[in-house]
C-alpha positions in Angstrom: -39.3 -41.5 -15.9 -37.5 -40.0 -12.9 -34.7 -41.8 -11.1 -35.4 -42.6 -7.4 -33.9 -39.7 -5.6 -40.1 -36.9 0.3 -40.8 -35.1 3.0 -42.4 -36.9 5.9 -41.1 -35.4 9.1 -43.3 -36.7 11.9 -41.6 -40.1 12.4 -45.1 -41.7 12.3 -45.6 -45.3 13.4 -42.1 -45.8 14.9 -40.5 -44.9 11.6 -38.2 -42.5 13.4 -35.7 -40.3 11.7 -32.7 -42.0 13.1 -29.5 -40.0 13.6 -29.1 -38.3 10.3 -27.2 -39.0 7.1 -24.2 -40.2 9.0 -26.2 -43.2 10.2 -27.7 -43.8 6.8 -24.2 -44.0 5.3 -23.1 -46.5 8.0 -25.7 -48.9 6.8 -24.7 -48.7 3.1 -20.9 -48.7 3.3 -18.6 -51.6 2.5 -19.2 -53.2 5.9 -22.8 -53.9 5.0 -23.6 -57.4 3.7 -23.4 -57.7 -0.2 -27.1 -58.7 -0.4 -28.1 -55.5 1.4 -25.8 -53.3 -0.6 -27.2 -54.8 -3.9 -30.8 -54.2 -2.7 -30.0 -50.6 -1.8 -28.4 -50.0 -5.1 -31.5 -51.3 -6.9 -33.6 -48.8 -4.9 -31.3 -46.0 -5.7 -31.3 -46.6 -9.5 -35.0 -47.5 -10.0 -36.9 -45.5 -12.7 -40.2 -44.2 -11.5 -43.2 -42.1 -12.7 -42.3 -38.4 -13.1 -45.1 -37.3 -10.8 -43.5 -39.1 -7.9 -40.6 -37.5 -6.1 -38.5 -39.9 -4.1 -35.6 -39.2 -1.8 -33.5 -41.1 0.7 -34.2 -40.3 4.3 -32.5 -41.5 7.6 -33.7 -45.0 8.5 -34.8 -46.2 11.9 -31.9 -47.6 13.8 -33.5 -50.1 16.2 -35.6 -52.3 13.9 -32.9 -54.3 12.3 -29.1 -54.4 12.0 -29.3 -52.8 8.5 -31.9 -50.5 7.2 -32.5 -48.1 4.3 -35.4 -45.7 3.9 -37.0 -43.6 1.2 -39.8 -41.0 1.4 -41.9 -39.9 -1.5 -44.6 -37.5 -2.6 -47.0 -37.5 -5.5 -46.7 -34.0 -6.9 -49.0 -32.0 -9.1 -47.5 -28.6 -9.8 -46.9 -27.1 -6.4 -49.3 -29.4 -4.6 -48.7 -32.8 -2.8 -51.5 -35.3 -3.5 -50.1 -38.1 -1.3 -46.9 -38.9 0.5 -45.3 -41.9 2.1 -42.2 -43.7 3.4 -40.7 -47.0 2.5 -38.2 -48.7 4.8 -36.1 -51.8 3.9 -34.9 -53.8 6.8 -32.3 -56.6 6.7 -31.4 -59.2 9.2 -28.5 -61.3 7.6 -29.3 -64.3 9.8 -32.9 -64.2 9.0 -35.9 -63.2 11.2 -38.4 -65.8 12.5 -41.3 -63.4 12.3 -40.5 -62.2 8.8 -39.7 -65.7 7.6 -36.9 -64.2 5.6 -33.8 -61.9 5.8 -35.5 -58.7 4.4 -38.7 -56.9 5.4 -40.3 -53.9 3.7 -42.3 -51.5 5.9 -44.4 -48.6 4.6 -46.6 -45.7 5.5 -48.8 -44.1 2.8 -51.3 -41.2 3.4 -53.5 -38.8 1.5 -56.3 -36.4 1.9 -59.8 -37.5 1.0 -63.2 -36.1 0.3 -65.3 -36.6 3.5 -67.9 -38.6 1.6 -65.2 -40.9 0.2 -63.8 -41.4 3.7 -67.3 -42.4 4.9 -67.4 -45.4 2.5 -67.6 -48.5 4.7 -65.7 -50.5 2.1 -62.8 -48.0 1.9 -60.3 -49.9 4.2 -60.8 -53.2 2.3 -60.3 -51.4 -1.0 -57.2 -49.6 0.1 -55.6 -52.9 1.3 -56.5 -54.5 -2.0 -54.6 -51.7 -3.7 -51.4 -52.7 -1.9 -51.7 -56.4 -2.6 -52.9 -55.7 -6.2 -50.0 -53.4 -6.9 -47.6 -56.2 -5.9 -49.5 -58.9 -7.9 -49.7 -56.6 -11.0 -45.9 -56.7 -11.2 -45.7 -60.4 -10.6 -44.2 -60.0 -7.1 -44.7 -62.6 -4.4 -44.3 -61.8 -0.7 -45.0 -63.4 2.6 -46.3 -62.5 6.1 -48.1 -59.3 4.8 -49.8 -57.4 7.6 -51.0 -53.8 8.2 -53.7 -51.4 9.0 -55.9 -48.9 7.1 -57.0 -45.9 9.1 -59.4 -43.1 8.4 -59.3 -39.8 10.3 -61.5 -36.7 10.1 -60.8 -33.2 11.2 -63.3 -30.4 11.9 -62.2 -26.8 12.5 -63.4 -24.3 15.1 -62.8 -20.8 16.2 -60.2 -19.0 14.1 -60.0 -22.1 11.9 -63.7 -22.4 11.3 -63.5 -21.2 7.7 -61.7 -24.4 6.7 -63.9 -27.2 5.4 -63.8 -30.6 7.2 -60.8 -32.7 6.2 -60.4 -36.5 6.0 -57.3 -38.5 5.6 -56.5 -42.1 4.7 -53.4 -43.8 6.1 -52.0 -47.2 5.1 -49.4 -48.9 7.2 -48.1 -52.2 6.1 -45.1 -54.6 6.0 -44.3 -57.7 4.0 -41.4 -60.0 3.3 -40.2 -59.9 -0.3 -39.1 -63.1 -2.0 -35.4 -63.3 -2.2 -33.8 -64.0 -5.6 -30.3 -64.8 -6.8 -27.7 -64.2 -4.1 -30.4 -63.7 -1.5 -31.4 -60.3 -3.0 -35.0 -59.4 -3.4 -36.1 -57.4 -6.5 -36.3 -54.2 -4.5 -36.6 -52.0 -7.7 -39.8 -53.8 -8.6 -41.2 -53.5 -5.0 -40.4 -49.8 -5.1 -42.3 -49.5 -8.4 -45.3 -51.3 -6.9 -45.2 -49.1 -3.9 -45.2 -46.0 -6.2 -48.2 -47.6 -8.0 -50.0 -47.6 -4.6 -49.0 -44.0 -4.0 -50.3 -43.0 -7.4 -53.6 -44.8 -6.8 -54.2 -43.2 -3.4 -53.4 -39.8 -4.9 -56.0 -40.4 -7.6 -53.6 -40.5 -10.6 -54.6 -42.5 -13.7 -52.8 -45.9 -14.2 -49.3 -45.7 -15.6 -50.2 -48.2 -18.3 -52.8 -46.9 -20.8 -56.0 -48.8 -20.9 -55.4 -50.7 -17.6 -59.1 -50.8 -16.5 -58.3 -53.1 -13.6 -57.1 -50.2 -11.5 -59.7 -48.2 -9.6 -58.5 -44.8 -8.5 -59.8 -42.3 -5.9 -61.3 -39.1 -7.3 -59.1 -36.0 -7.4 -58.7 -34.4 -4.0 -60.5 -31.2 -3.3 -57.7 -29.4 -1.7 -54.3 -31.1 -2.0 -51.6 -29.9 0.5 -49.4 -27.1 -0.8 -45.7 -27.7 -0.8 
């Protein structure tokens, strides 16, 4: 198992890159609330599947007083099968819309076979992967919301030799249940998020014999790193 250590660079969905490592450090130094520091430390030391590479990345600066972000990729040799970003937001006084002091925000995406992307049930299935990944680890959360988007690309002119490409994108946020000292089990939420990434990438379940997990077939042409 690898310790939590990505590569999204487009700032998708308002998940902007912030102002660099200096700003990330500002949100994790001794001036940050103890609950936030504890939640960050749990993210930093979580043990994850070896196929998933996770790194800290600058967090958005305008969504909450305190924020911490990770980005990840599911890697097979020199190919990326899926990637994503997970952001933890903290409002010490609590947030009415979140109904809590913490909020987790995510973006997950992967390439699909066009015929798989055409499945009318795919959005519902992908959303169930997120909720199922949380439930499988016994995690409760509130105010979950999000979108599942399918996109297709067709290539013309000098790019016409490329086959059509389809992508699935999951954007979601939820409020984790706070535990002792007002700290949510962020390590478990990160592990659940990595379970979702693995499913979207088409990896087999981490636990042998877990027939409850339905995975996508292997992608035809994963993105080279």
